[in-house]
Each structure stands twice: as C-alpha cells, then as structure tokens.
C-alpha positions, 0 to 999 in steps of 0.5 A, spaced: 501 453 468 500 456 475 497 450 477 503 446 475 508 450 479 504 451 485 504 443 486 511 443 486 512 448 491 516 446 497 511 444 504 516 449 508 514 455 504 508 459 508 503 462 504 502 469 505 495 471 509 492 477 506 485 480 507 480 485 504 476 489 509 469 490 508 467 497 506 466 503 511 459 506 511 462 513 513 467 517 508 474 514 508 477 521 508 476 523 515 482 522 520 477 518 525 476 513 519 483 513 518 485 511 525 479 506 525 482 503 519 489 502 522 486 500 529 482 494 525 488 492 521 493 492 527 488 488 531 487 483 525 494 482 523 496 481 531 490 476 531 493 472 524 500 473 525 502 475 532 508 480 532 508 482 525 508 489 523 501 491 520 502 493 513 496 497 509 496 499 502 492 505 500 491 510 494 494 517 494 489 521 498 488 516 503 496 515 504 497 522 505 492 522 511 495 515 514 502 519 514 499 525 517 496 521 523 502 517 523 506 523 524 501 527 529 501 520 533 508 517 533 507 514 540 501 510 537 501 509 530 509 510 529 512 508 523 516 502 527 509 500 529 505 500 522 507 501 515 503 504 510 504 503 503 502 507 497 498 503 492 501 500 486 497 504 481 499 510 484 506 508 484 506 506 477 502 513 475 508 517 479 513 513 475 510 514 468 509 522 470 517 522 472 519 518 465 514 524 461 518 529 465 525 526 463 523 525 456 519 532 455 524 537 451 528 531 449 526 531 441 523 524 442 516 526 441 518 528 434 521 522 432 518 520 426 517 512 426 517 510 418 
C-alpha cells in the first residue's frame, strides 16, 4: 500500500533528509562528546541543507546533557541555533507515567471486567 501512495506523491514535495551518525568510541555521557556530536550534526546539516537549523534527537540522559551545554554556552549552542529533541520513546514513557498518575486512586484499577 505504501508503494502505491509513494508513486502518487507530487514531484514538488521535497524528500526529508535524515542521517544516522556512526557510534562514538568514547562514552557519550561526557560534555566533550555532547559538544562534538552537536558540532558534527551542525556541520552535516549545513552541508546538506544550508541555512537549516540542525535538530538532534537523543534519549533522556543525553537530552539533559545537551540542554545543559546549550544553557552554559548560549552564544555557541543557543536554542535558536540548535534544536535538541527528546526521543519518541521517552516522550511516550513520560505520557504513560502521567496517565498512570492521573488514574491512581480513581478506582479504575478496581473495576471488574465481567
């Protein structure tokens, strides 16, 4: 079904350019590796699509490090120059945790499904 719809796409639609970078040999939890990853993503984005603000999707522990780097060095890695995104798994996990907190004590868990 996807191939059918793909053949119907207008030629004016530009394809999205995504990249999966190679793994680092060092630990990704160091600030220097976070800065290196941001620099690398920025250079690749400017090469592939000049003028576009780079976006990097990371998991929760690395997201906290990326944000701390952005807050410590806003002139170099400011939020207007680089966008960091929390990974979709972490977003879903947080959403399910919120739903669980809302449902806790509501009596929903005690409902018998007969």
